[in-house]
N, C-alpha and C positions, 0 to 999 in steps of 0.2 A: 394368345394374350397377350399385349403389351406390357408393361411394367406398371406403370398407373392404373390401366386399369385393373394389374390384380391388385394395387393397393387400394382405387377404390372399391373392389371387392370386400376387400379382408375388414376396409374400417365397416363396411355395410357390417360385415357379421359382427365385428365387435361390438357396436353401439344399437344396431338392430334398425329397421327401415321407420318407424313410427318415433320420431324423439325431438319433432318440432325443430327441427334444421340444428340441434346443439351435439356435437362433436368431442368425444374427452377418452384418451384412451394415454396410457402410455409405454415409451419407447426407450432406446438407450442411445445415447448420445456416438457419433460415430466420428465425428469431426464439427467445429466451430470455424468458422470464417466471418470476422468481425462481430454482424448484431444479427447473425443466423448461424444455424447449423443443421449438420443433417444426423436423421436420428433414422433408428432402425427397427422396422417392424415384420418378425418372421422373416428375418433373412429379408428384406427386403429396405433397400436406402429410400429413403423422400427429405432430397436435398431440398434447402432456401427456409425453412421454419424458422421464422420471429424468434428473435427473444426477450423484444418487445412490441405491447400491443399494438401501436401504431408505429407507419412510417413518417410520423411527420418529424418535422425538423425543430427539436425547440432546447432552450436555453436550458430546461433542467428538466434532465432524465435519472435515471436508475438503470444500470445493465447489470444482471445476474448473469455470468457467461457458466455455465454448468461444464462441469469437470468431462473427460473426457471416456466414455464408458459407465458412464452416472445413468441412471434413471429419470425421466423428465416425465409431467405431463403433459401430453399436448391437448391445444384444444381450438375451435371450429365453431363460429357461432351461424356460419353459413350451412354446414353440414357436407360441407366438400374439402376436396382438399386443398383450395383458396383460403388464402389468410390464415394458416395456422401458427400457431404462436405458442412457445413453450409456457406454461401457468406457474407452475414449480420444478426444484431438483430438488434428487437428495443429497448431490452433493456438488457445491460449486469449485470453480477454479480461479474465478476473481471478482470485483461487484465495485463497480465506476457509481460516482456519485455526481452529477453535476448540477449547482443550482447558481445560474449569473454566469459570474465570476470565480467561484469555490468551485474546486474538485476536489476529489476524496480517491485515490486507489488503493484495493487492500486484494493482495494474492498471499501466496505462500513464504514470499519475499518479504512481505512488512508491509509498511503505508506508505501512500505517498499524496504528499497536500500542494496541492495548486502543480503541480507538474515537477515537483520537488530539484529545481534546480539550483536553492541553496542548500542546499546538502542535507545530511543528517541536522535531525533535535539536538540541542545543548543535555546531555547527563547532569544536570543541577548538582549532583553530590562531587560530581569530578569537576567543575569549576569551581564549585566555594572549596572544592579540598588545596585546585593551584592558588585560589587568590590570598586565602589564608597564610599560605608558603611564603607567599610575595610579602604580605602584611608582616609575618615575624621576620623575614630576615631586614626590612626596613626599618621596625621595631626594635631589632639588635643593634641596627646600624646606630639609630636617633640615640639609645642609651647608649655609645662607644662615644659618641661626640658630646652627649650632655655630660659623661664621667669627666672628661676630656678637662686638664686644666693647661692650657700654653705656659710652656717654661720657660723662661728667657735664653737665647742664645743655644736651644737644644736643636734648631733648625725640623724642627716637626719629627723629630726620634719620639718622641713620647707620644704622641695619634701614633704613627706609622706604628709602633708597639704593641700597642692596643686594639688597633684596624686590622694586622695582620692575622689574624684566627679567624677575624670575618672574613676576610677578602678570599680567604684560603679552600670557603665553604662556594663552591657552585652552586646558582640553582638552577636545576634543572630547565631543559629546555620544553616546552610546552610543543605536543603536534596535534593538529587535527583531532587524530582517533582516540586522544585519550580523553576527547569532550563530547566528539559526538556517536550518536546512537544512529547508525546505519540502517535499521529496521524502521523508520521513521523520518523522511523525507520531506522537507517543506518548500 
């Protein structure tokens, strides 16, 4: 008996002969290839099981990719090995949602919005601290200039004396890693 016939017989044994064409069974994921996977049932591999219910190309899709070695519920409304589809998974490797020109991809590495070309989302607290540091430096300089009184014939020595302490304190250079949340990319 060839492999396909073995699987068909196994499915018949699992679900019985008179279920009105509906077939549901659990299987273990062996591999994932794009929007299909290969599952194992009692040591027999069953390839090309769809991860989405239809093969129709759409702008609105949800792709739940099961993790390798996870257990999935597979269904066939035709009652045979044609048009098998994963209905549920106990563990996911990734989730991809697309609605029109908006997309979200989630896996163990993080979240990517709309392709992620803009880099990581901004860490608001870090940006606020950086801006506050610059504002404080600017306010210190303004206070020095406000307190300075020009003295005739000093050549700016009084201003230089007041500003030298402030000028000796460098402002820290901002790096993108200071502000970027690399787990969420936009």
